[in-house]
C-alpha positions in Angstrom: 114.5 117.0 101.5 115.7 116.5 97.7 113.2 114.0 96.2 114.4 110.4 95.7 113.4 108.2 92.6 113.1 104.3 93.0 112.9 102.5 90.1 113.3 99.1 88.8 117.3 97.4 88.4 119.0 96.8 85.5 118.6 93.1 86.0 114.6 93.8 87.2 114.1 95.1 83.5 115.6 92.8 81.4 113.9 89.8 83.2 110.8 91.3 83.1 111.0 92.5 79.4 112.4 88.9 78.7 109.3 87.5 80.1 106.9 89.7 78.1 108.8 89.3 74.8 108.2 85.1 75.6 104.8 85.7 75.8 104.6 88.0 73.0 106.5 85.6 70.7 104.2 82.4 72.3 101.1 84.3 71.2 102.0 84.8 67.9 103.5 81.0 67.3 99.7 79.9 68.9 97.8 82.7 66.4 100.0 81.3 63.2 98.9 77.3 64.3 95.4 79.3 64.6 95.2 80.5 61.2 96.9 77.2 59.5 93.6 75.8 61.1 91.4 78.0 59.4 93.3 77.7 55.7 92.7 74.4 56.1 89.1 75.0 56.7 88.8 74.0 60.2 86.5 75.7 61.9 86.3 73.4 65.3 86.9 73.7 69.1 90.7 73.2 68.2 90.5 76.7 66.6 89.1 78.2 69.3 91.6 76.6 71.9 94.4 78.0 69.8 92.8 80.8 69.8 92.5 81.5 73.5 95.8 80.2 74.4 97.5 83.0 71.6 95.2 86.0 73.5 96.5 85.3 77.3 99.6 86.1 76.3 98.8 89.0 74.4 96.6 90.1 77.1 99.3 90.0 79.8 102.3 91.6 77.8 100.9 95.0 78.0 100.9 94.9 82.0 104.4 93.6 81.7 105.8 95.4 79.3 105.0 98.4 81.1 106.3 97.3 84.9 109.5 98.3 84.2 108.4 101.9 83.8 107.3 101.7 87.3 108.2 103.9 90.1 108.3 105.0 93.8 109.1 108.6 94.9 109.5 110.3 98.1 110.1 113.6 99.0 109.2 115.9 102.2 105.4 115.6 101.2 105.3 111.8 101.4 106.0 108.9 98.8 103.8 108.7 95.6 104.1 105.9 93.1 103.2 104.5 89.9 102.7 101.2 88.6 100.7 98.5 87.4 97.6 99.4 89.2 98.0 103.1 89.2 99.0 106.2 90.8 98.6 106.9 94.7 100.2 109.7 96.4 100.6 109.4 100.0 101.5 112.0 103.1 103.8 111.2 105.6 101.3 112.1 108.3 98.7 109.8 106.9 101.2 106.6 107.0 100.9 104.8 110.1 103.8 102.2 109.5 106.6 100.9 106.4 107.4 97.6 106.6 109.2 94.7 104.6 107.0 92.0 103.9 108.7 88.5 102.6 106.5 86.0 100.8 106.4 83.1 98.6 105.4 83.6 94.6 105.8 81.0 91.4 110.0 81.3 91.2 110.5 81.5 94.5 110.9 84.2 97.4 109.9 87.5 96.9 110.5 90.6 99.5 108.0 94.0 99.1 107.6 97.3 100.9 104.1 97.4 102.5 102.6 100.9 103.4 99.5 100.7 106.5 98.0 104.2 106.1 96.3 105.8 109.1 93.3 104.8 108.5 93.8 101.0 108.3 94.3 100.6 104.5 97.3 99.4 103.4 99.1 98.8 100.1 102.3 97.1 98.4 104.3 99.6 96.5 105.4 98.6 93.1 109.5 99.4 93.7 111.9 98.7 95.4 110.8 94.8 95.5 113.6 91.9 95.7 113.0 88.6 94.1 115.4 85.5 93.8 118.2 85.8 91.9 116.9 87.2 88.7 115.5 89.8 90.2 117.6 90.5 93.2 117.5 94.5 94.8 121.0 94.1 96.7 120.5 98.0 98.3 116.2 96.6 99.0 116.9 97.1 102.8 118.7 100.2 102.8 116.2 101.7 100.6 113.4 100.6 102.9 115.2 101.8 105.8 115.9 105.5 104.1 111.9 105.4 103.5 111.2 104.8 107.3 113.7 107.6 108.1 112.2 110.0 105.9 109.0 108.9 107.0 110.1 109.2 111.3 111.5 112.9 110.1 108.2 114.0 108.6 105.2 112.2 110.7 103.5 114.4 113.6 104.6 114.6 116.8 101.6 112.8 118.6 101.9 109.9 116.3 105.9 108.7 118.0 104.2 108.8 121.3 107.2 110.9 123.0 105.8 114.2 121.8 109.1 115.5 119.5 109.2 115.9 116.2 
């Protein structure tokens, strides 16, 4: 099998960049407000509040701006991911199941792919996912089925209970 790479759809990337830039604009506006307080010689609790309100979006901007660069790769060895929480590499033989997990987020429903390892630990793949109308991936279930097909093809024969690979 050739390597297959899953990346965010164009629409998902645009939505994430819009949120990240919106947070950056908010942080800038709030920081200007705090600077005005300081310029007027005010050092009360309002300045601290405005600085905190400006710093929170700034801190969140970095991971949001980096999210659209994540990916999931599958090949004959297994799957590899890169997302906000780092990188993972899992061999097909170490995977117990690959399944869709539907949930509710702040902006509606989200469906992600969960991977359960043979040691009982599990994690979510950063990509592919489908969420609401803006971040919907129309090929989500096709990508899930491709991953499952490759996993079934490459896992050990004793894992499927039939004795055949």
